[in-house]
C-alpha positions as CSV (number, residue, x, y, z in Angstrom):
1,M,-10.8,5.3,-3.1
2,S,-12.0,8.8,-4.2
3,C,-9.0,10.2,-6.0
4,R,-9.4,10.6,-9.9
5,F,-6.4,8.6,-10.6
6,C,-7.6,5.5,-8.5
7,Q,-11.1,5.9,-10.1
8,D,-9.9,5.9,-13.8
9,A,-10.1,2.5,-14.8
10,S,-8.2,3.4,-18.1
11,L,-5.0,3.8,-16.4
12,S,-2.6,0.9,-15.8
13,I,-1.5,0.3,-12.2
14,R,2.0,1.7,-13.1
15,A,0.5,5.0,-14.3
16,K,-1.4,5.1,-10.7
17,L,1.6,4.3,-8.4
18,G,2.8,7.4,-6.5
19,R,0.1,9.7,-7.0
20,C,-2.6,8.9,-4.5
21,K,-1.9,10.2,-1.0
22,R,-5.2,8.7,0.5
23,C,-3.9,5.3,-0.8
24,M,-0.5,5.7,0.7
25,I,-2.1,6.8,4.2
26,Q,-4.2,3.5,3.9
27,L,-1.2,1.3,3.1
28,A,0.7,3.0,6.1
29,V,-2.1,2.4,8.4
30,M,-2.5,-1.1,7.3
31,N,1.0,-1.7,7.8
32,L,0.9,-0.2,11.3
33,L,-1.9,-2.5,12.3
34,L,-0.9,-5.8,10.5
35,W,2.8,-6.2,11.4
36,P,2.4,-5.4,15.1
37,I,-0.6,-8.0,15.2
38,W,1.5,-10.6,13.6
39,F,4.8,-10.1,15.9
40,V,2.7,-10.3,18.9
41,W,0.2,-12.9,18.5
42,F,1.3,-15.0,15.5
43,S,5.3,-14.9,15.2
44,N,5.4,-18.0,17.4
45,T,3.3,-20.1,15.0
46,P,4.3,-19.1,11.6
47,K,2.8,-22.1,9.8
48,S,-0.8,-21.5,11.1
49,I,-3.3,-20.2,8.4
50,E,-3.9,-16.9,10.3
51,S,-0.1,-16.3,10.5
52,I,0.5,-16.9,6.6
53,T,-2.6,-14.8,5.7
54,L,-1.2,-11.8,8.1
55,L,2.3,-12.3,6.4
56,F,0.8,-12.1,3.0
57,A,-1.4,-9.3,3.5
58,G,1.3,-7.3,5.6
59,G,3.9,-7.9,2.7
60,A,1.7,-7.1,0.0
61,S,0.7,-3.6,1.5
62,A,4.3,-3.3,2.5
63,I,5.5,-3.7,-1.2
64,L,2.7,-1.5,-2.6
65,L,3.6,1.2,0.0
66,A,7.4,1.0,-1.1
67,L,6.3,1.2,-4.8
68,H,4.1,4.3,-4.1
69,L,6.9,5.9,-2.0
70,I,9.5,5.0,-4.6
71,L,7.6,6.6,-7.5
72,M,6.2,9.6,-5.7
73,P,8.8,11.9,-6.2
74,F,8.8,11.4,-10.1
75,R,5.1,11.9,-10.0
76,R,5.1,14.9,-7.9
77,G,5.0,17.5,-10.7
78,D,2.2,15.3,-12.6
79,S,-0.3,15.3,-10.1
80,D,0.2,18.8,-8.8
81,A,-0.1,20.3,-12.3
82,Q,-3.5,18.3,-13.2
83,S,-5.1,19.3,-9.8
């Protein structure tokens, strides 16, 4: 991750959410890849290790993307002003 918000270790996770477009694009791509894979190949065996792993990965990326998208309008002025 190359944006300055992601590289700054002194910022908390709440300070980073909604600022990095690269992170949001990566999360969107992850969602576009993980969920169809789960639905096509692993939805019929929801108790297998592979299925549970894909569910956790897809769920975590979906939640993190949702948090980014919810906070993005509030952070829009901050990131543009500091660029």
